[in-house]
N, C-alpha and C positions, 0 to 999 in steps of 0.2 A: 379634603375630598378629592383633589386631584389625582393624589397617589393611591387612593384606596380602590380595592378589586370591587366588583360587584357583590361577591359574597359578603366581604367586610361591610359594605353599604347596607345590604340586606339585614345582617346582624343587627347592626346599630339600629335600624329602622325598627326590627321586631322588639329590640329591648325597650325602644322609647314607646311603642304602643302597648306596651305591658304584657308582653308573651312572657310566660315563667321562664327564668334563666335556663333551667334543664332541659328545655325543649327548643331553645334557640338554634343550636347546631343542627338539630335533626330537620326542623322545618326549612333552615337556610339551605340545606342540603338540595331540597326538592324545588327551589326557586331559581329563576334566571333573571340576572340583573346584569344590564350592560351600561356601564357609566359613559355618559355623553357630556362633553363640554359644550357650552352655547356662548362663545367669547362676547358676541354684541348684544345679548339679551338686556344687559343695563342701559343700552342706548335709547330705549323706551323712556327712561327716567332723568335723561340728562337735560340740564337747563339749556333753554333755547330762547330765542328772541324772534320776533316777526321778521321774515325775510331769510332765515337759516335755512330754509326748505323752498324746493321748487312750488310754483303754482301747479294746481291740478292740471290745468293746460297751461304750459310754458308758454312766453311769449314767442311768437312765430310757430308754435307747435301745430301740425295740422293732422296728424294720424297717430297720435299717442297722448298719453294721459297718465298721471300719477295718482295712486289711490293710497288710502289709510292714513296712518298718522305720521307718514314722511312726507306728506303734501301740504301745503300752505292753503289755508281756507281765508281767502281775502274778506268773505262776507262777516267774519267775526273774528278779527285777529286777537291774539293774546289769550283766546278761551280755546282750551284743548283738553281733550279726554285721552287718557293713557289706558289702553289694554293691549292684552297680546293677542295675536293670531296665529294660527296654524293653517297651511295649505297641505292638502294630500292628493 
């Protein structure tokens, strides 16, 4: 997928959702697809243990905090929920 153009990805997607083969080229020409790589997206699913991440409020921290799944939750160590987030 890394070397595919947006047009190639669109054609593949159209094929897999069941668009008739004779219509794929025509439909793909009217679509815009921009391939984007997200190199750290799998970091959500990497194994980790208690202490691998910073605390929500780090020791001696006074004016900042960490949020999300990359912060340690000391009230319930070892229990974690994985989900992806987007900011806009």
